[in-house]
Structures are given as structure tokens and as C-alpha cells.
N, C-alpha and C positions, 0 to 999 in steps of 0.2 A: 689598321693606321698604318702607315711605318712614319707619314710623316704629320704623326700626331705623338705628342708630349699630356701625360694624364697627369694631372696634379690637384690633389686631394677629390676625388671623383669629376672634375671637369676636366674638359678634353679642350685642350689649346691647338688648336687647326694652325701648323706652319705650312698651309697652302697659298697660293694667289691671295684666299680673302682675307687668311689671320694675317698676313702680314701689317697692315694697317692694322689693325687691333693691337700690336705689338708696341705699335710708336703710338695709340691711343693711350694705354697704359702705363708705356715712358713717358708721357706727357701728365696723365695726372699723380703721377711718382713725385712726379720733378713740383707739379701745382702742391700737392699738398705736402711736398718739405718745405717750400719757400713760404707756403701760411705758417706753418706752424713755426719755423726759427724764425720770420716777420716779426709774427708776436708775441713772442720770448726775447727779441731783441729789443721792438719799442719798449717792449716794460721795460727790462730789466738792464740791456746793452748799451743803448745811446750814453747813458755815463760813461761807459769803461772809455766809451772809443772820443766822444768829442773831450774838449780841453777841460777843466774844473771850471772855469767861472761860467762856462755855458751854460744855460736852462731852456728845457723845453718844454713849452707848453702843450696839454693835450692836442688842440689845433695841430701844430705841427708837427706830433705823434702821428696822426690818423693819416698827413701827408707822404709821412715816408713810407709808410707802412706796404700797399703796394708797391713799391719801388722796390723795397727790401726782397718785398715777396719774389717779385720778377730776380730779384741780381740774386739771390741769397748766395749761392757758392761763394761771391765775391764778400758779401756781408759776412758769412761766415768767418771766413779769417781774416776780415780784420775786428772783430771780435773778438778772435780768439790770439792774436797780437796787436791788439790794443793795449793800453795804457792800463798800468798796476792800479787799482785803487787803494 
């Protein structure tokens, strides 16, 4: 198969049928990265991004989680550039 790439015993087909799968794998990777980063951000990062006097209740953390997972590149930048504690 000249249009295929062998990767750890599996063959990824880059023909017309394989192109949507590449997009789905990319979307799955984006979602996985978002969930991992959002969980860490909600547990550890909110205190670094918010002002010192702000407190976040567990209910608010649950509400922030889906948005942080969806917008994880922006959240990561804010987390890294957040104020030093």
C-alpha cells in the first residue's frame, strides 16, 4: 500500500476513508488534553489565576470544568502567565 503508514503494527489508511479518521483522532486528542488540563486547572490553577481574595466553591469549580476543557489552550496560557503565589 503506497498510501498507508504502518504504525506499531496498525495501518493508518490515508485514502479517502482515512482522512475523516485522522480528523477524529485529532479531535479525540484535543478532548483528552482538555480534560486532563481542565482537571488540573480546577484543582490547582484557579488560585493562581484569580485574585487573592477570591474563593471558589466546589459548585463553581464544577461549572468551570467544561469551559476549561473546551478552551484549554487559552486556559493553559492564562495559567502559565498567572500571578505568582
